[in-house]
Phi, psi and omega in degrees: 000126180260154177245151179252124178264107178268143177288126178267115176266168177300321180297317179297313180297318178298317179300312180296319180296326179296336183264000180302314181301317181289326176293319179295319179299315179297318180294321180296313181297320179296316180295321179301307183290326178295320179297314179295318180296332180277359178093005179269162174262163177230157177256142178225153171263128183218111178052048176078015177228156172262128178237146176263127180253129183259160182304334180275002177094352179288153181235142179229128177299136178246309187196145171277139181234165177294154178300151179296149175266119180294138182226134176274129179306133180090351181290140179256144178283132180248125179292134181274000000 
């Protein structure tokens, strides 16, 4: 099996980086549904609580959590 080495330009890398969020979203959704289809449960955050979702659609409260911290896309964390 041969591989093709394409030259990566700055423009190419920027284009690919711009699509990381949508690729991650698609991968997350696929893993979520695959887990349920395999008979496993998944955890979700819902209105400040963690709930366990089962393949039959039932939900079970797990834990109350702190409110989400708002973050602006592209914002960098600054050490205090």
